[in-house]
PAGU-48619 format. One record per residue (C-alpha): x, y, z; residue in one letter. Coordinates in steps of 0.02 Angstrom, whole numbers, plus 50000, padded with zeros to 5 digits. Layout:
<recs>
XYZA/...
</recs>
This chain:
<recs>
520135025250208X/518905017050087X/517615030850110X/518935044150073X/519485034849915X/517675033549860X/517415052349882X/519055055949792X/518545044749646X/516845053149635X/517665070349635X/518895064949500X/517455060749384X/516745078449394X/517865085849256X/517445071349141X/515595073549175X/515775092049134X/516665087848971X/515325075048925X/513965087748960X/514825100948854X/515105088748709X/513295083348717X/512725101548709X/513795104548556X/513145088848474X/511355094248504X/511575111448426X/510265114848290X/510945111148119X/512385100148179X/512525087648034X/513365074248142X/511885072748261X/510735064048138X/512025051348080X/512175033748155X/513845038948230X/513015054348305X/511645044148385X/512895032248464X/514045046248522X/512615056048600X/511955040348685X/513675036348757X/513925054148822X/512175054848897X/512375037648977X/514055042249053X/513415058849119X/511895050949200X/512785036249279X/514195046349357X/513135059449442X/512785059749628X/511005055249675X/510485064149834X/508905061849935X/507405061649816X/505755070249852X/504155060749888X/503275071949763X/501505068549823X/500695085349788X/498945078149767X/497925062349780X/496265056949708X/494855054949836X/493075050649783X/493435055449604X/494215072449635X/495995078249660X/496445083949836X/498025093649879X/499315085049990X/500665093850090X/502105087050193X/502325092350374X/503575086650505X/502575081550658X/504095078050764X/505905081650724X/507285071350803X/509145069550776X/508985052950687X/507225053450618X/505825065150569X/504025059350585X/503275065350421X/501405067850394X/500565068650223X/499175080950262X/497705079850142X/496715095850119X/495055087350157X/494095082250312X/494005063250326X/493965059250513X/493445041150481X/495025036350386X/496225024950482X/497825032750543X/499295023450467X/501115024350522X/502285017650387X/503965012950462X/505245014550324X/506775003250319X/508435009850378X/509464998850264X/510375010150143X/508975018950050X/507975034350097X/506165033150152X/505685039149978X/505955021249920X/504185018849987X/503485032649878X/502315020249793X/501775013049960X/501285030250024X/500385034249861X/499315018549873X/498675022650047X/498445041550032X/496655041249962X/495905031950110X/497155033150254X/497925046850360X/499745042850320X/501325045950421X/503075039450385X/504755038350474X/506015048850378X/507705042550440X/509245053650440X/510785050350335X/512125046050465X/513455055950374X/512435071650407X/512335068850596X/513775077550689X/514935065950783X/514555074650948X/512685070550932X/512005055151022X/512315038750933X/510955027350866X/510705008550878X/509344995350863X/508684999151038X/508495017450988X/507545011850834X/506325001950943X/506125016851060X/505765028350912X/504395016650851X/503605015851024X/503665034751043X/502925038050871X/501525025550900X/501145034051066X/501185051150984X/499895045950854X/498745039450989X/497675023951013X/497015013450867X/498455018050753X/498935005050622X/500765001550581X/501524995350419X/503344989750417X/504284986050256X/505774974150263X/507064978150399X/505894987050522X/504814971450538X/505934966150684X/505924982650783X/504064985250748X/503634967850812X/504774970650962X/503994987650999X/502244980050986X/502714966051105X/503404978351233X/501864989451222X/500684974551241X/501684967751388X/501564984751475X/499684985751440X/500035002051350X/498365009551295X/499215016351139X/499744999051078X/499364998450891X/497724991350829X/498654981650696X/500384978950622X/500754973450445X/502484966250412X/503054965650230X/504544955150179X/505414956550348X/506814945950425X/505874939850579X/506724922850575X/508124921550445X/508374903250485X/506864900150373X/507354898250189X/508974908250209X/509414919250060X/511134924349997X/511014939950106X/510674929450261X/512064917150223X/513304931150195X/512924938450366X/512994921350449X/514674915950376X/515644930550449X/515854935550630X/515484952850695X/517324957850699X/517424954950511X/516004967250482X/516744979650605X/518454979050521X/517904978450339X/516314988450312X/516325001550449X/517165017950401X/517345035750462X/516395049450370X/517665059850272X/517955078450288X/516675089450203X/515125081750283X/514235086950443X/514565069650517X/516455070650490X/517315056650588X/515695047750634X/515835028850613X/514575022750484X/514125008850366X/514205018350200X/512715017850085X/513815015149932X/514384998450005X/512584993150031X/512174998049852X/513674988449786X/513094973049882X/511334974249814X/511924976349636X/513174962049650X/511754950249696X/510974952549523X/512414959849424X/511904952049258X/510154959449275X/510834976849311X/512084975849168X/510684970949049X/509604985349112X/511004997949081X/511324990948908X/509454992648871X/509515010848929X/510955014148810X/509955006348667X/508445017048713X/509555032448698X/510185026948527X/508415023448466X/507675039148543X/506455028848647X/506185041748783X/504715033348868X/505595016748901X/507175025948952X/506235037149076X/505455022449170X/507125013449191X/508045029249240X/506725033749368X/506995016849451X/508895018449454X/508875036349515X/507925030149667X/508955014249681X/510605023749679X/510045036549806X/510845029049961X/511195034450138X/512415029450275X/511925020350433X/512585022150609X/513925008950642X/513155003950809X/511445001550731X/512134991450585X/513214980050692X/511864977150822X/510634972550684X/511854960450603X/512164952150770X/510404951650843X/509394948250685X/510504938850562X/511754929650671X/510984926150841X/509124926450791X/508704933650962X/506874938050928X/506274921050863X/507284912150999X/506444922451135X/508104929851191X/507934947851135X/508134961251268X/507964979851237X/508444992251374X/508334978251503X/506574974251440X/506294956151384X/505454955851213X/504144942051218X/503034941351064X/501854929751159X/501314945551254X/500464951951096X/498614948851125X/497794965351074X/498674969950911X/498114961250752X/499504954350642X/499654953050453X/501194946650361X/501584948050175X/502894938250078X/503424937449896X/503634921549797X/505264927649719X/505954937749864X/507854935649867X/508094946850019X/506874939150146X/506484921150101X/504794912850110X/504324909250291X/505454922350371X/504054935150395X/502684922450424X/503684916350574X/502924930950670X/501284921250682X/502164907050771X/502934919150896X/501274927850933X/500534911650998X/499254919751114X/498514930650979X/496804924050920X/496804916750745X/495434928850693X/496694942850720X/498004935050606X/498194935350418X/499554930050296X/499724933550111X/501004926549990X/501064936449829X/501434926349674X/502704931949546X/503514946349639X/505204949149716X/505634960149863X/505364977049781X/503694971649707X/502994968649881X/502834987349914X/502934995849743X/502294992949568X/500734986349484X/500614969949581X/500724979449744X/499364991649693X/498224978249622X/498464963549741X/499434967949899X/498804985249951X/496944980749939X/497214965850054X/498124976450181X/496744989550175X/495414976250204X/496404969150349X/496574986450429X/494724990150404X/494274973850492X/495214979150650X/494324995750676X/
</recs>
């Protein structure tokens, strides 16, 4: 019933949001003497802050209408290359002929946020790569009579998309998909698949969460699977296409993320209120843009979520050599033709130092010349794939690594 209560609470706030919006409009009328007083500034800031923080944030847009290539702006359009029930393969088509650019498949995490969380990642690679991304579906929008989705399906989707994009494709996985991408690569190498990727880059992924376990890892380890099944899995309420489908709601994932750094988020919201009072629109816009993306969450299939908790965070099947997908043993030692790069952040509180780098130990038959690891100083999890440090330090290293494998 938690999901239903959440929807009811959200609906109950709608009249108050409407009142706040109306009061703000009245306050902003030209000539209103109250608006320019200290009390007016504080009242307007409070109304604006309430209105913004109680609205529903749906799926954002990538918004990449153009990119700069060789000093000139080139138009970019989005096209769905393959549409599936649980995922669309999205292509950012650049209106320019550059046949020599590497083809890059970005595998977005399915961990509560939309693929647009990697907007900055896509933007960094658009000028010199032919970029594709997995655009996962919100589970609450998938009808209950449609096929279900689990971790094995995720691996199969990655294998199929790699095959669709053809030989010599490069794959970049951010956070959660590091495990299914490494597993898919191992299966394709073991089968001598000619479409096995030329390289994979794993960023801040939970390959072996026994290394430097974080609060997230410890939380998953302390509770058995029945606890997760009974406490965080809920049915989609009436009013959505996925009515009655069992899901892990995105709002629970968001609550968990925010609880990890509650003091930091409270300080950020207080700062946004002060920006409103002071009329500092530029500082306010940057913080709001972050939180609009951060609060845009999606539901996950219950089977996928529970299988991931069990296989990745509790039983550590991949690093122990015990992972099996569709009766296929997943042996990372079979990876001999796909180059491997791993990236970790010094301050990552989601995937601790050493968890992603563990992939090198598992790919023991891969020549050292085909391996690379980078630890980025001074960044947390989000900074590994977005922001100035990513653009300046991380992305150039990944590009150089990809270029070396061509």
